[in-house]
C-alpha angles and dihedrals in degrees: 000000000000096000116118093358095112092054095048089047089056088051087053094244106176098208090050090049094051090044098050092046089054094049093049092044091052091043093235113190109275095031095113092052090049092052090053088061095058117110097214092190093114129157089216115127110220118211119193118203118198139155143122120310112278096028092119098252095153092046089049088048089050090052094047092052089051093054093043093049088049085060088051091246120150113236131194115196122201108189117190114206129189115258138222112258088220106050100012092229126138114272096201098033095134092075090197092181091061103037092109092071099050093099099029111122093223097050136065121185127192122183116201136179123242090226090206093299117155119239099049088273138108112258087241094046093116096052094042091052090051090052088051090049091053087061089060098229111181088232134016114198119195117190116195132210092249143299135265137148096289095036102091103115091108089072089062090051106042134067089214125021117206118196112205116207136166130214091264091057095096095111091046093054093053089049097053103020099127094049091046096055088049097051106029122098093167133015119214120198102203129192083032091166090076117106096250096049098099093048093050092045090051091050090049091052088053092053087051091056090048089051094048087051088058091051097261122144121269108254118200119227125213131193118216143168098204095188092069096023095248110165096007091110091060091044092049093050089051093051093049093052095043112121116224112221106212104181106035122126089248092054091049091049090052093048087052089053088049091052089047090053094050093047086049090057095050092050090051096048113125095026112105132176091234090057090048091053092050092050087050089052093051092046102070094165095056105152102161125033091196091061090046091054092045092054092054 
């Protein structure tokens, strides 16, 4: 089953990539041993795209693919979709906006369901990213479900985290301000052709000045209109020149976060929501959920 997969992945074989990702996502026997054979010293630059629902993340991703392909760059895209709480499948799996790239020789797109995972990612996002890195794509783009105060896992996975906002995002910024300044390497004001765009951009700039005063890093802000690719050239230019700092304290903390999540997955292995529900059905006399959890 696993024999020959790694070599085919390194040759960027689409079928081998898709098969290995499915095997890893479904935790097929031998998956852990397979992951331990990965090299992980990849030149791929990982771009994380996150932001509130409706900010235009998919359209922006599509525009970025277009510009990178123009420069003859290879691109892998991992789209994390919200999933149904009943069958755990992706609700937006069709990815209509990116359909034109599905058979392009320079582009590989994989749509995954979040399956209820916190952080706007799939529970196997770390492992799947490492498989994509093994294929040595020039760029790997990870688009999350959305962003919130607890949804900052993308920062631990991406080399550069881009937070996409729209002129109407004022309330969202106030709600998740602290988390945003921690995870964002770039802010993107998308749909900047809207009337309130300049005011929003200036207010965001003022917030940047306040953050810098409190010894926070300077975060660049780009204005884009992803539907017609306005501003995408400048954004791609910045990303291509962005220096990845491998050994900073922040990077080590994020690696520790990755390790924590992997350990958490191992400890939770064998526990499923379906089995918990069946146990609750059998236990007609359940009076205390905490005792139920403690018994498990």
